[in-house]
N, C-alpha and C positions, 0 to 999 in steps of 0.2 A: 483407439482399440478393435479390432475385427472379431468382435464377440462370436460370431457365426463361423469364422477360422478356427479357434481355438476350442470350439466344442467342437468340431468335426476333427480335429487333431484330436483332443481327449478322447475321441471315441475310439479312432487306429490305433494311437501308441500308448493310450495309459496316460496316468499322473506325472510320472517320474519325467519323461520325454517331455511332455507338454511343458512343465515348470523349466526345464532345460530350454525349450525353445523361447518362452517368455524372458527369460531372465537374459538369454544371448541378445534380444532385440531389444530391450531395454538397457543392456549396457552400451550397445552401440548407437543410444541417442546421446550420451554424454561423453563419448569418446569412441573411435574404429576399433574394434577388436574383432579378427577373423581369423577362424580356424577353419582349414581345409583339408581332407583327406585327397591323399594322391593315390589312385587306383590305375591298376592296369590290367589287361586281358590278353590273352595269348588265344589265337585261334584253334589251336588243340582241343581247349574249353566248351566248343562250339556244341551246343546241345541241339538235337534234331527236333527237341519239341517245341524249341524255341523258333525254329525256322516253319512251322506250319501256320498258314494263314486262313482265316476263316474267308470262306467264298464272299461274303459282304464285303472285303476290306482288299484293296488293292496298295502293295507298295512300290512307290515310286521316287526318282528323283524330281525335286522339285528347287526350279529357277528363281533365284531373287527378283526377277521382276515381276514373275507369276505371280509369287508371294505377294508381291506388294500391290498387287491388283484383285487377288482373290481372298485375302486374307484380312480380318479384323485386327490391327495391328493390337490395340489396345488390349482384346480379348485374349489374344495369344503371346501376349508380352512379348512381343516385338515391336521395335522402335524403326520408323524408316531409315535413321541413320546409322542403324545396326545392319540392316540390309545393305545400305550403302558399303560399309564397311567389308562386309562378309563378301561383297560381289568384286570388292577391288583385291583382295585377298584371293579371291579365288575358290573360297570355302565351300563345300558341297554340302547340300541340305537333301536327307531321305524324308519322304512323309506317309504318312499310311492315311488313304483317301476313303471316304464312304459314302457312297451317293455324291464324288463331288467336295465333301468337306473334308477339311483335313483334321483328322480325330487324334495324330501324333504327329511330330516330328524331330529329328537330332540333326546336327550339324557336325562335320567334320574338317578340320583344317590339316594340313601338311606345313605350315609355318609358323614361325614363332606367334604366340598370341598374347594378347593383353587380358590380364584378369583384374577383377574390384575395380571398375570404373578406370582403368589405366594406371592403378597403383601396382603392379606386379607385372613380371612379362616372363611367361612360360615358353621354354625352347626343349627341343626334343631331337632324337635323331632322325636320320633322313626317313630309315623304313618304318616309321612309327607315325601312326595319325592321333589327333588331339579330338576327342568326341567333347562336343559341348552343347547348352542351350538345349537341352533335352526337353521334350514338354508334352504332356499330354490333355487334350481338354476335356474339363470337368464332365463332360455328360459321357467318356469312352473310359474312364479311370476304373481300374477294377478288372480289365480285361487283359490284362499281360501286355499292353501293347507296346509299352516301354521296350523291353525283351525282345518281342517279337520283330519290331522294327530295327532295333540296334543290330539284333544279330543276322538279320537278313541284308541289310546296309554293309556288315564287316564282311560277310560272306562275299558280297559284290566287290566291294574293295581291295578284299585281298585278291583281286585278280589283276590289281594294278601294281602289285608287288610290296604291299604294305603286309607285316606278318605281325604286328603288336599295337596296341591301342592305348592309350592314357584316357584319363578323364579327372576333375577336380571338383569336389562336390563337399558342400556345407557339412560340417560335422554331425548338426540336427538336421540333414535332411533325412529323415529316416524311412521316408517312403522310398526316395530314389536309392539309397545305400542297400535296403533290404532287396529291392528287385536286381540290384547289379551283383552284389553279392551271390543271389541265387543263381543269375547266369552263369558265374564264375570270376568274375573281376576279384581279384585281389588287392587289399591295401599294403602299398609299398612304401608308404611315407606320411609324413604329416606336415604342414605349413603354418606357423602361427604369424601373423601380419597384425602390429598394433602401431594407431596414427594417435598422436596427440596434440592440436592445434597442427602447427608445422613439423612435427618430430615425427620420422616414421623409423621402425625399425621393422626385421622379421627374420623369422629363422626355421631351417626347416629339421623336422626329426625323421632318421630314417635314411636310406643307401639310395638316394636319389640317382646318384652316381652311375650306380650300378642299374638303376632301372630303364635309364635312357632318357631323362628329362633332367630341366635344372629350373629352378623359381627362383628369381631375384628381384628385389624393391628395386624400383627406378623414380626417378624425379617423379613428383606426383603431377600429372597433368590428367585431368577430370575428360572423359569421354563425353561430346555431345549426345544429349536425349534421343 
């Protein structure tokens, strides 16, 4: 158990949410139980405050091959196989740089994407983008870089004809949910996935068909790390 992580989590989110986090991680050691919130963002909700960038930071598009050369993959929770998949799919990455160091990044895809190590597939409409693998380096957390980076990326990507954006967030990822709700993201559904040995099942709660996306369980085929 990562004691430092839970101490930090307790300080930021309180006892109840920390207990929920610990419970969900303990349950998943026995069998797989995943609860994901499906959230959506409309460009009309863009806030000018979230577009303002401190002069110390630079927002730019980052190519997978550049990331593989300049980023410590383990520190940034990215594997080389992930970067290869992202490159094959044509996913777009926007990052916030500080003196050449990647302070935060987020990925964007306009193609069906696999979730939960390849156990689910997310499909969405052509005018929609899937926002995924959002990350802020520990040294830069607490500076609203998630909101700033995503807001500027969405404004840039809207020029390509995309007018709505979706994301999938773990129900107990309180930091990301808090930041994204503050930006104007709205919860439009919930997906629950259960796997016990070789048996898989999943079901949605919410009007996913009216929100421009669909999540379905697929035959288990774990992704390479």
